[in-house]
MDAnalysis code that builds the backbone (N, CA, C; Angstrom):
import MDAnalysis as mda
import numpy as np

u = mda.Universe.empty(618, n_residues=206, atom_resindex=np.repeat(np.arange(206), 3), trajectory=True)
u.add_TopologyAttr("name", ["N", "CA", "C"] * 206)
u.add_TopologyAttr("resid", np.arange(1, 207))
u.add_TopologyAttr("resname", ["GLU", "LYS", "LYS", "LEU", "ILE", "LEU", "ARG", "GLY", "GLU", "HIS", "LEU", "ILE", "GLU", "LYS", "ALA", "TRP", "TRP", "LYS", "GLN", "ALA", "LEU", "GLU", "ILE", "SER", "SER", "LYS", "LEU", "ILE", "THR", "ASP", "TRP", "HIS", "LYS", "LYS", "GLU", "PRO", "ASP", "ALA", "PRO", "ALA", "MET", "PRO", "MET", "GLU", "GLU", "TRP", "ARG", "GLN", "GLN", "ALA", "LEU", "LYS", "ALA", "GLY", "ILE", "GLU", "HIS", "ASP", "ILE", "LEU", "THR", "TYR", "LEU", "GLN", "ASP", "GLN", "LEU", "LEU", "LYS", "GLU", "ASP", "PHE", "GLN", "LYS", "THR", "ASP", "GLY", "GLY", "ILE", "CYS", "HIS", "LEU", "ASN", "HIS", "SER", "LEU", "THR", "LEU", "PRO", "ASP", "HIS", "LEU", "ALA", "ALA", "THR", "ALA", "GLN", "SER", "ILE", "LEU", "SER", "THR", "LEU", "ALA", "HIS", "ALA", "LYS", "LEU", "ALA", "PRO", "PRO", "ALA", "ARG", "ASN", "ASP", "LEU", "THR", "PRO", "ASP", "GLU", "ASP", "ALA", "LYS", "GLN", "ALA", "LEU", "GLN", "PHE", "LEU", "ILE", "ARG", "SER", "GLY", "GLN", "VAL", "THR", "GLU", "LEU", "ASP", "PRO", "LYS", "ALA", "LEU", "LEU", "LEU", "THR", "GLU", "THR", "LEU", "LYS", "ASN", "ALA", "LYS", "GLU", "ARG", "THR", "LEU", "HIS", "PHE", "ILE", "ARG", "GLN", "LYS", "GLY", "GLN", "ALA", "THR", "ALA", "SER", "GLU", "ILE", "ARG", "GLN", "GLU", "LEU", "ASP", "THR", "THR", "ARG", "LYS", "VAL", "LEU", "MET", "PRO", "LEU", "LEU", "GLU", "GLY", "LEU", "ASP", "ALA", "GLU", "GLY", "LEU", "THR", "ILE", "ARG", "GLU", "GLY", "ASP", "TYR", "ARG", "LYS", "LEU", "ALA", "PRO"])
u.atoms.positions = np.array([
    [3.543, 52.761, -4.460],
    [2.210, 52.587, -5.527],
    [1.790, 51.536, -6.302],
    [2.353, 50.606, -6.113],
    [2.863, 49.385, -6.246],
    [2.597, 48.706, -7.857],
    [3.408, 49.829, -8.347],
    [3.772, 49.369, -10.211],
    [4.547, 48.172, -10.357],
    [5.648, 48.189, -9.056],
    [6.589, 47.385, -9.416],
    [6.302, 46.024, -8.176],
    [7.095, 45.486, -8.801],
    [7.074, 43.823, -8.025],
    [8.749, 43.633, -7.262],
    [9.184, 43.451, -5.982],
    [10.543, 43.029, -6.161],
    [10.543, 41.586, -5.674],
    [11.754, 40.692, -6.653],
    [11.707, 39.483, -6.624],
    [13.215, 38.766, -6.355],
    [13.647, 38.623, -5.362],
    [15.106, 38.805, -5.018],
    [15.796, 40.282, -5.458],
    [16.987, 40.393, -6.359],
    [16.998, 41.661, -6.310],
    [16.698, 42.094, -7.764],
    [15.587, 41.801, -8.212],
    [14.846, 42.232, -9.005],
    [13.434, 43.364, -9.297],
    [13.769, 44.310, -9.632],
    [12.565, 45.062, -9.359],
    [12.188, 44.649, -10.883],
    [10.476, 44.466, -10.976],
    [9.653, 44.162, -12.124],
    [8.574, 44.893, -12.206],
    [8.755, 45.415, -13.039],
    [6.883, 46.343, -13.845],
    [5.894, 45.588, -13.526],
    [4.614, 45.387, -12.518],
    [3.739, 44.681, -12.543],
    [3.056, 44.348, -13.438],
    [2.487, 44.912, -14.562],
    [1.951, 44.669, -16.105],
    [2.582, 43.774, -16.297],
    [3.947, 43.480, -16.751],
    [5.274, 42.594, -16.905],
    [5.212, 41.429, -16.770],
    [5.499, 41.586, -15.292],
    [5.203, 40.427, -14.596],
    [3.835, 39.635, -14.679],
    [2.623, 40.126, -14.582],
    [1.478, 39.368, -14.765],
    [1.119, 38.725, -16.702],
    [1.957, 39.487, -17.258],
    [2.145, 38.852, -18.897],
    [2.855, 37.580, -18.709],
    [4.144, 37.860, -18.089],
    [5.325, 36.977, -18.370],
    [4.482, 35.420, -17.210],
    [3.583, 35.932, -15.904],
    [3.275, 34.813, -15.934],
    [2.349, 34.160, -16.637],
    [1.582, 34.805, -17.630],
    [0.459, 34.180, -18.749],
    [1.044, 33.704, -19.184],
    [1.801, 33.876, -19.697],
    [2.808, 33.047, -20.956],
    [3.249, 32.090, -20.580],
    [3.814, 32.140, -18.947],
    [4.453, 31.109, -18.885],
    [3.335, 29.669, -18.318],
    [2.525, 30.280, -18.421],
    [1.169, 29.041, -17.642],
    [0.345, 28.648, -19.003],
    [0.425, 29.629, -19.757],
    [-0.065, 29.047, -21.420],
    [0.595, 28.103, -22.222],
    [2.475, 28.143, -21.599],
    [3.388, 27.617, -21.898],
    [2.818, 25.867, -22.009],
    [2.331, 25.852, -20.553],
    [2.221, 24.296, -19.741],
    [0.916, 23.723, -20.314],
    [0.167, 24.977, -20.606],
    [-1.302, 24.090, -20.679],
    [-1.302, 23.357, -22.441],
    [-1.316, 24.702, -23.247],
    [-0.694, 24.465, -24.367],
    [0.128, 23.513, -24.785],
    [0.903, 22.600, -23.945],
    [2.293, 21.287, -24.121],
    [0.896, 20.009, -23.442],
    [0.394, 20.487, -22.708],
    [-0.662, 18.956, -22.229],
    [-1.873, 19.078, -23.073],
    [-2.300, 19.980, -24.072],
    [-2.981, 19.451, -25.291],
    [-2.524, 19.330, -26.344],
    [-1.046, 19.053, -26.421],
    [-0.338, 18.622, -27.611],
    [0.439, 17.117, -27.398],
    [0.490, 16.662, -25.824],
    [1.402, 16.096, -25.494],
    [0.062, 15.487, -23.985],
    [-1.146, 14.936, -24.682],
    [-2.456, 14.530, -23.413],
    [-2.027, 13.299, -22.543],
    [-0.883, 12.381, -23.232],
    [-0.755, 11.335, -22.492],
    [0.785, 11.267, -22.071],
    [1.083, 12.846, -21.890],
    [2.122, 13.096, -20.762],
    [1.856, 13.715, -19.409],
    [2.717, 13.011, -18.431],
    [2.552, 13.227, -17.261],
    [2.595, 14.474, -17.136],
    [4.103, 15.109, -17.608],
    [4.182, 16.891, -17.268],
    [4.740, 17.091, -18.361],
    [5.073, 18.326, -18.772],
    [6.221, 19.468, -19.279],
    [6.816, 19.290, -19.235],
    [8.282, 18.937, -19.342],
    [9.821, 18.785, -19.097],
    [10.049, 19.997, -18.641],
    [10.547, 20.197, -17.621],
    [11.402, 21.628, -17.022],
    [12.437, 22.257, -17.945],
    [12.877, 21.473, -18.504],
    [13.988, 22.522, -19.231],
    [13.134, 22.989, -20.094],
    [12.224, 21.886, -21.231],
    [10.764, 22.303, -22.187],
    [10.725, 23.555, -21.823],
    [9.939, 23.388, -20.647],
    [9.264, 25.136, -20.532],
    [10.005, 26.359, -19.852],
    [11.524, 25.872, -19.844],
    [12.826, 27.186, -19.501],
    [13.261, 27.355, -20.755],
    [13.334, 26.472, -21.839],
    [13.827, 26.981, -22.985],
    [12.831, 28.023, -23.757],
    [11.326, 27.070, -24.100],
    [9.745, 27.786, -24.905],
    [9.555, 29.203, -23.672],
    [9.992, 29.296, -22.561],
    [9.861, 31.037, -21.791],
    [11.444, 31.827, -22.475],
    [12.265, 31.476, -22.452],
    [13.063, 32.230, -23.314],
    [12.982, 32.534, -24.386],
    [12.282, 31.873, -25.013],
    [11.825, 32.003, -26.479],
    [10.934, 32.664, -26.750],
    [9.649, 32.792, -25.887],
    [9.117, 33.935, -25.953],
    [9.388, 35.197, -24.770],
    [10.536, 35.602, -24.863],
    [10.791, 36.739, -24.574],
    [11.312, 37.371, -22.882],
    [11.084, 35.869, -22.416],
    [11.418, 36.072, -20.476],
    [12.698, 36.326, -20.176],
    [13.325, 37.058, -19.560],
    [14.249, 36.925, -18.983],
    [15.110, 35.820, -18.125],
    [15.983, 35.300, -18.608],
    [16.621, 34.042, -17.910],
    [16.614, 34.172, -16.033],
    [16.882, 35.280, -15.742],
    [16.490, 35.542, -14.109],
    [15.521, 35.576, -13.446],
    [14.823, 35.832, -14.396],
    [13.671, 35.574, -13.943],
    [12.788, 34.318, -13.540],
    [13.212, 33.440, -14.586],
    [12.127, 32.254, -14.650],
    [12.099, 31.328, -13.386],
    [13.378, 31.187, -12.718],
    [13.363, 30.847, -11.470],
    [11.924, 31.295, -10.291],
    [11.774, 32.584, -10.494],
    [10.518, 33.239, -9.603],
    [9.574, 33.212, -10.640],
    [9.127, 33.197, -11.449],
    [8.091, 32.607, -12.156],
    [7.682, 31.181, -12.259],
    [8.397, 30.301, -11.961],
    [8.229, 28.834, -11.288],
    [7.916, 28.661, -10.142],
    [8.204, 29.668, -9.441],
    [7.854, 29.027, -7.791],
    [6.442, 29.993, -7.593],
    [6.261, 31.102, -8.305],
    [5.122, 31.157, -8.351],
    [3.680, 30.610, -8.970],
    [4.052, 29.877, -10.123],
    [3.220, 29.136, -10.918],
    [2.934, 27.760, -9.678],
    [4.032, 27.096, -9.135],
    [3.715, 26.323, -8.148],
    [3.473, 26.690, -6.725],
    [2.874, 28.245, -6.521],
    [1.867, 28.559, -5.430],
    [0.357, 28.647, -5.821],
    [0.428, 28.581, -6.991],
    [-1.545, 28.900, -7.600],
    [-1.862, 27.620, -8.179],
    [-1.705, 27.343, -9.647],
    [-2.023, 26.046, -10.130],
    [-1.726, 25.137, -10.803],
    [-0.309, 24.775, -10.386],
    [0.655, 23.801, -10.918],
    [1.349, 23.384, -9.794],
    [1.759, 21.921, -10.558],
    [2.406, 21.236, -9.295],
    [4.239, 20.776, -10.299],
    [5.232, 20.068, -9.838],
    [6.302, 19.695, -10.084],
    [5.804, 17.950, -10.285],
    [5.985, 17.142, -11.409],
    [6.138, 16.172, -10.842],
    [6.780, 15.398, -12.152],
    [6.812, 14.120, -12.353],
    [7.983, 13.496, -12.678],
    [8.929, 14.360, -13.540],
    [9.942, 15.009, -13.145],
    [11.175, 16.038, -13.779],
    [10.485, 16.896, -14.649],
    [9.331, 17.664, -14.209],
    [8.611, 18.595, -15.272],
    [7.734, 19.297, -14.385],
    [6.477, 19.990, -14.685],
    [5.779, 20.935, -14.049],
    [4.256, 20.352, -15.173],
    [2.714, 20.555, -14.143],
    [2.047, 20.426, -14.452],
    [0.720, 20.752, -13.834],
    [-0.465, 21.361, -14.340],
    [-1.679, 21.815, -13.949],
    [-2.171, 20.903, -13.262],
    [-2.706, 21.397, -12.180],
    [-3.022, 20.346, -11.233],
    [-4.174, 19.806, -11.808],
    [-4.980, 20.275, -12.368],
    [-6.001, 19.737, -13.302],
    [-5.840, 18.399, -14.622],
    [-4.640, 18.655, -14.369],
    [-4.246, 17.647, -15.792],
    [-4.265, 16.265, -15.704],
    [-5.328, 15.688, -16.006],
    [-4.825, 14.201, -15.759],
    [-4.463, 13.412, -17.586],
    [-3.499, 12.265, -17.141],
    [-3.432, 11.703, -18.499],
    [-4.736, 10.946, -19.114],
    [-4.980, 11.259, -19.887],
    [-5.835, 11.111, -21.665],
    [-5.277, 10.228, -22.422],
    [-5.987, 9.422, -22.885],
    [-5.224, 8.321, -24.174],
    [-6.267, 8.793, -25.414],
    [-5.321, 9.107, -26.503],
    [-6.477, 9.551, -27.721],
    [-7.327, 8.570, -27.869],
    [-8.525, 8.759, -28.807],
    [-9.651, 8.174, -28.792],
    [-8.792, 7.248, -29.674],
    [-7.778, 7.384, -30.489],
    [-7.705, 6.297, -32.124],
    [-7.325, 5.384, -31.213],
    [-6.565, 5.345, -29.930],
    [-5.069, 4.539, -29.458],
    [-6.069, 3.614, -28.848],
    [-7.319, 3.834, -28.416],
    [-8.266, 3.126, -27.231],
    [-7.952, 2.004, -27.661],
    [-8.420, 1.533, -28.770],
    [-8.622, -0.294, -28.930],
    [-6.918, -0.871, -29.307],
    [-6.043, -0.009, -29.544],
    [-4.878, -0.617, -29.667],
    [-4.188, -0.688, -28.005],
    [-4.789, 0.225, -27.016],
    [-3.913, 0.295, -25.780],
    [-5.316, -1.517, -25.260],
    [-6.080, -1.536, -25.387],
    [-6.854, -2.698, -24.355],
    [-6.436, -4.087, -25.426],
    [-5.979, -4.052, -26.794],
    [-5.554, -5.342, -26.947],
    [-4.003, -5.311, -26.746],
    [-3.301, -4.707, -25.803],
    [-1.471, -4.658, -25.257],
    [-1.513, -5.195, -23.834],
    [-3.256, -4.569, -22.949],
    [-3.613, -5.043, -21.651],
    [-4.084, -6.496, -21.853],
    [-4.823, -6.854, -22.916],
    [-5.460, -8.083, -23.002],
    [-4.444, -9.141, -22.919],
    [-2.913, -8.601, -23.557],
    [-2.118, -9.568, -24.246],
    [-1.232, -9.915, -23.334],
    [-0.777, -8.964, -22.175],
    [-0.440, -8.940, -21.396],
    [-0.926, -9.727, -20.295],
    [-2.159, -9.276, -20.293],
    [-2.557, -10.466, -18.761],
    [-2.974, -11.637, -19.035],
    [-2.850, -12.138, -20.300],
    [-3.034, -13.341, -21.097],
    [-2.006, -14.143, -20.554],
    [-0.875, -13.558, -20.890],
    [0.525, -13.854, -20.592],
    [1.261, -14.125, -19.523],
    [0.581, -13.563, -17.969],
    [1.022, -13.264, -16.905],
    [2.550, -13.077, -17.119],
    [3.386, -13.904, -16.354],
    [4.824, -13.847, -16.656],
    [5.716, -14.327, -16.870],
    [4.976, -14.687, -18.923],
    [5.794, -14.328, -19.603],
    [5.493, -14.448, -20.906],
    [5.333, -12.352, -21.021],
    [5.298, -11.591, -21.583],
    [5.875, -11.533, -22.994],
    [5.362, -10.759, -24.002],
    [6.360, -11.230, -25.651],
    [6.715, -10.265, -25.372],
    [7.674, -10.371, -26.602],
    [8.950, -9.844, -26.630],
    [8.630, -8.135, -26.818],
    [8.972, -7.029, -26.335],
    [8.510, -5.739, -27.394],
    [8.221, -5.579, -28.313],
    [9.229, -5.628, -29.061],
    [9.078, -5.881, -30.708],
    [7.288, -6.330, -31.280],
    [7.255, -7.584, -30.854],
    [6.031, -8.236, -30.623],
    [5.020, -7.689, -30.592],
    [5.494, -7.282, -28.968],
    [3.465, -6.267, -28.284],
    [3.491, -4.677, -29.353],
    [4.913, -4.384, -29.417],
    [4.839, -3.020, -30.389],
    [5.162, -2.881, -31.638],
    [4.077, -3.560, -32.467],
    [4.875, -3.528, -34.254],
    [4.802, -2.008, -34.958],
    [4.162, -1.336, -34.679],
    [3.681, -0.251, -35.198],
    [3.848, 1.313, -34.162],
    [3.625, 2.437, -34.625],
    [3.894, 3.756, -34.204],
    [2.315, 3.843, -32.958],
    [1.454, 3.261, -33.461],
    [0.607, 3.680, -32.658],
    [0.399, 2.180, -31.661],
    [0.758, 1.499, -31.455],
    [1.232, 0.557, -30.608],
    [2.368, 1.519, -29.704],
    [2.956, 1.955, -30.129],
    [4.572, 1.935, -29.075],
    [4.098, 3.049, -28.263],
    [2.969, 4.050, -28.512],
    [2.395, 5.361, -28.084],
    [1.542, 4.839, -27.484],
    [0.518, 3.712, -27.248],
    [-0.287, 3.527, -26.935],
    [0.403, 2.813, -25.839],
    [1.409, 2.010, -25.675],
    [2.313, 1.128, -24.560],
    [2.612, 2.171, -23.509],
    [3.013, 3.750, -24.164],
    [3.747, 4.234, -23.473],
    [2.422, 4.976, -22.487],
    [1.259, 5.162, -22.963],
    [0.881, 6.091, -22.133],
    [0.476, 4.470, -20.631],
    [0.225, 3.650, -21.068],
    [-0.197, 2.543, -20.013],
    [0.988, 2.175, -19.016],
    [1.905, 2.581, -19.595],
    [3.677, 3.031, -18.792],
    [3.155, 3.990, -17.560],
    [2.873, 5.222, -18.580],
    [3.136, 6.541, -17.546],
    [1.773, 6.569, -16.912],
    [0.717, 5.650, -17.123],
    [-0.677, 5.900, -15.979],
    [-0.346, 4.634, -15.371],
    [0.735, 4.378, -14.881],
    [0.406, 2.974, -13.582],
    [0.060, 2.058, -14.710],
    [-0.400, 1.301, -15.684],
    [-1.479, -0.120, -15.961],
    [-0.148, -0.529, -16.342],
    [1.089, -0.683, -16.767],
    [2.366, -1.578, -17.045],
    [3.104, -0.854, -16.807],
    [4.391, -2.180, -15.982],
    [5.186, -1.502, -15.588],
    [6.569, -2.284, -16.365],
    [7.384, -1.477, -16.720],
    [9.048, -2.090, -17.632],
    [9.876, -1.863, -16.564],
    [10.058, -3.733, -16.077],
    [11.018, -3.891, -15.196],
    [12.477, -4.372, -15.874],
    [12.247, -3.552, -16.953],
    [13.925, -3.475, -17.975],
    [13.067, -3.246, -19.199],
    [13.733, -2.936, -19.919],
    [13.162, -2.833, -21.810],
    [12.744, -3.979, -22.242],
    [13.390, -5.277, -21.953],
    [13.050, -6.663, -22.303],
    [11.515, -6.842, -21.513],
    [11.500, -6.413, -20.635],
    [9.999, -7.444, -19.467],
    [9.214, -6.339, -19.330],
    [8.055, -6.388, -19.833],
    [6.980, -5.867, -19.862],
    [5.706, -6.470, -18.580],
    [5.642, -5.872, -17.742],
    [4.433, -6.444, -17.396],
    [3.079, -5.898, -16.875],
    [1.883, -6.444, -17.125],
    [0.624, -5.705, -15.943],
    [1.076, -5.197, -14.845],
    [0.506, -4.376, -14.502],
    [1.638, -3.601, -12.889],
    [0.825, -4.335, -12.131],
    [-0.429, -4.755, -12.461],
    [-1.325, -6.302, -11.420],
    [-0.553, -7.079, -11.023],
    [0.163, -8.198, -11.999],
    [0.871, -9.108, -12.224],
    [2.015, -8.808, -11.159],
    [2.653, -8.293, -11.871],
    [3.879, -7.466, -10.965],
    [3.518, -7.734, -9.788],
    [2.339, -7.132, -9.042],
    [2.205, -6.926, -7.363],
    [1.751, -8.308, -7.225],
    [1.642, -8.895, -7.760],
    [0.680, -10.218, -7.073],
    [2.254, -11.091, -7.319],
    [3.050, -11.187, -7.977],
    [4.098, -11.697, -8.177],
    [5.337, -11.454, -6.942],
    [5.609, -10.253, -7.011],
    [6.172, -9.897, -5.500],
    [5.475, -10.615, -4.596],
    [4.295, -10.005, -4.129],
    [3.565, -11.085, -2.710],
    [4.252, -12.914, -2.642],
    [4.281, -13.055, -3.996],
    [4.095, -14.552, -4.158],
    [5.573, -15.071, -3.771],
    [6.378, -14.120, -3.895],
    [8.434, -14.284, -4.470],
    [8.275, -14.099, -2.169],
    [7.592, -13.511, -1.965],
    [8.275, -13.166, -0.498],
    [7.469, -13.799, 0.271],
    [5.946, -14.109, -0.056],
    [5.625, -15.446, 0.716],
    [6.391, -16.665, 0.715],
    [7.251, -17.019, -0.355],
    [7.432, -18.363, -0.603],
    [9.210, -18.467, 0.062],
    [9.457, -16.952, -0.223],
    [10.695, -16.840, 0.540],
    [10.448, -17.087, 2.147],
    [9.408, -16.609, 2.536],
    [9.117, -16.823, 4.392],
    [9.038, -18.182, 4.600],
    [8.396, -18.880, 4.490],
    [8.301, -20.354, 4.176],
    [9.417, -20.858, 4.112],
    [10.347, -20.707, 3.119],
    [11.161, -21.514, 3.307],
    [13.047, -21.226, 3.919],
    [12.229, -19.815, 4.285],
    [13.702, -19.613, 5.029],
    [14.644, -18.623, 3.815],
    [15.109, -18.755, 3.210],
    [15.572, -18.517, 2.264],
    [15.202, -19.761, 0.562],
    [15.606, -18.517, -0.349],
    [15.736, -19.317, -1.901],
    [17.027, -18.955, -2.857],
    [16.855, -19.892, -3.464],
    [17.672, -19.534, -4.748],
    [16.776, -18.396, -5.996],
    [17.408, -18.179, -6.499],
    [16.738, -17.766, -8.116],
    [15.810, -18.581, -8.859],
    [16.990, -19.717, -8.679],
    [16.058, -21.023, -9.529],
    [14.928, -21.585, -9.105],
    [14.870, -21.380, -7.840],
    [14.032, -22.064, -6.667],
    [12.494, -20.906, -7.245],
    [12.919, -20.021, -6.862],
    [11.738, -18.861, -7.553],
    [11.281, -18.690, -8.344],
    [12.209, -19.119, -9.513],
    [11.635, -18.893, -11.261],
    [11.062, -19.943, -11.463],
    [11.179, -21.624, -10.376],
    [10.170, -22.397, -10.492],
    [8.426, -21.978, -9.936],
    [8.537, -21.554, -8.937],
    [7.505, -21.061, -8.175],
    [6.512, -20.261, -8.904],
    [7.388, -19.621, -9.588],
    [6.246, -18.481, -10.386],
    [6.389, -18.843, -11.765],
    [6.945, -20.041, -12.179],
    [6.700, -20.697, -13.627],
    [7.139, -19.114, -14.785],
    [8.291, -18.468, -14.400],
    [9.000, -17.475, -15.604],
    [10.278, -17.581, -15.832],
    [9.850, -16.641, -16.517],
    [11.751, -16.933, -17.096],
    [12.557, -15.923, -16.357],
    [14.107, -16.337, -16.739],
    [14.851, -15.563, -16.022],
    [14.861, -13.627, -16.549],
    [14.701, -13.705, -17.701],
    [14.588, -12.349, -18.056],
    [13.492, -11.486, -17.093],
    [12.541, -12.294, -16.831],
    [11.131, -11.375, -16.118],
    [12.169, -11.564, -14.404],
    [12.408, -12.919, -13.800],
    [12.589, -12.919, -12.497],
    [13.979, -11.740, -11.850],
    [15.177, -11.781, -12.678],
    [16.051, -11.036, -12.254],
    [15.418, -9.819, -12.180],
    [15.108, -8.955, -12.681],
    [14.745, -7.830, -12.855],
    [14.200, -7.426, -11.371],
    [12.840, -8.113, -11.675],
    [11.891, -8.832, -10.686],
    [12.599, -8.659, -8.821],
    [13.696, -9.905, -8.540],
    [14.258, -10.060, -7.407],
    [15.120, -8.502, -7.159],
    [15.665, -8.162, -7.791],
    [16.302, -7.214, -8.242],
    [15.822, -5.776, -7.348],
    [14.300, -5.933, -7.876],
    [14.196, -4.285, -7.863],
    [13.289, -5.141, -6.335],
    [12.813, -5.967, -5.714],
    [12.413, -6.540, -4.280],
    [13.786, -6.113, -3.286],
    [14.874, -6.169, -4.338],
    [16.320, -6.010, -3.427],
    [15.988, -4.620, -3.268],
    [16.236, -3.318, -4.264],
    [16.621, -1.855, -4.525],
    [15.164, -1.563, -3.495],
    [14.123, -2.168, -3.006],
    [13.248, -2.175, -2.431],
    [13.652, -2.095, -0.556],
    [14.487, -3.029, -0.633],
    [14.459, -3.061, 1.025],
    [13.872, -4.414, 1.579],
    [13.538, -4.948, 0.776],
    [12.083, -6.268, 0.936],
    [13.140, -7.411, 1.370],
    [14.019, -7.535, 0.228],
    [15.020, -9.219, 0.233],
    [16.495, -8.666, 0.129],
    [17.695, -9.416, 0.717],
    [18.611, -9.898, 1.096],
    [19.145, -10.113, 0.066],
    [20.164, -10.321, -0.922],
    [21.021, -11.376, -1.555],
    [22.359, -11.790, -0.904],
    [22.540, -12.815, -0.327],
    [23.370, -13.791, 0.608],
    [23.729, -15.290, -0.799],
    [24.690, -14.662, -1.274],
    [25.092, -15.540, -2.285],
    [24.135, -16.059, -3.340],
    [24.190, -17.292, -3.205],
    [22.932, -17.732, -4.145],
    [21.406, -17.688, -3.359],
    [21.584, -17.391, -2.588],
    [19.921, -17.123, -1.919],
    [19.707, -15.831, -1.718],
    [18.025, -16.114, -1.181],
    [17.553, -14.766, -1.220],
    [16.983, -14.767, -0.343],
    [16.959, -13.842, 1.039],
    [16.829, -13.954, 2.222],
    [15.555, -12.380, 2.203],
    [14.365, -12.745, 3.555],
    [13.867, -11.656, 3.687],
    [14.661, -10.497, 4.597],
    [14.600, -9.096, 4.002],
    [15.042, -8.173, 4.796],
    [14.847, -8.457, 6.287],
    [15.858, -7.911, 7.129],
    [15.596, -7.807, 8.910],
    [14.412, -7.002, 9.139],
])
């Protein structure tokens, strides 16, 4: 009579299953409204809230699978609606633009993080810029415009290609930057498999 649904070894009343799906999806959409600059609701947060809403632990995985077949997707260790896009609260727009302008002017000599984010609004705006891919956090002390970092990587690879091999000091002088920026940049190129380190030198990977 289609009054029950089978999920794994569990028999679930159809009306309850529909209600559980509605609750589960609403938790995510409500999260998006509360955290508009977050890419996704952390999966563990969703699971904990679903349990508090009265959904049985054994059913969570089946609900998650069903949501992912419909209007939701996994991303960044969480779950989000397919239509969710990162948005910056209006009151932070000017602060975010100021951060972008500062980093654009600084190029490969960015200011200290504390100088860039002196208050909570600036910290929130910066997190949005990082999440949305406009700013890249090389490490906690080195923040660059993503476009600036891309250009620096291309220049580094071109410089090494011309010389055959180059030391960190030579690359630093070529880019006119600091070790604070250069070392995580080079380590990133190594991790991406674009360069290899041999002693004091870096070469292009085969």
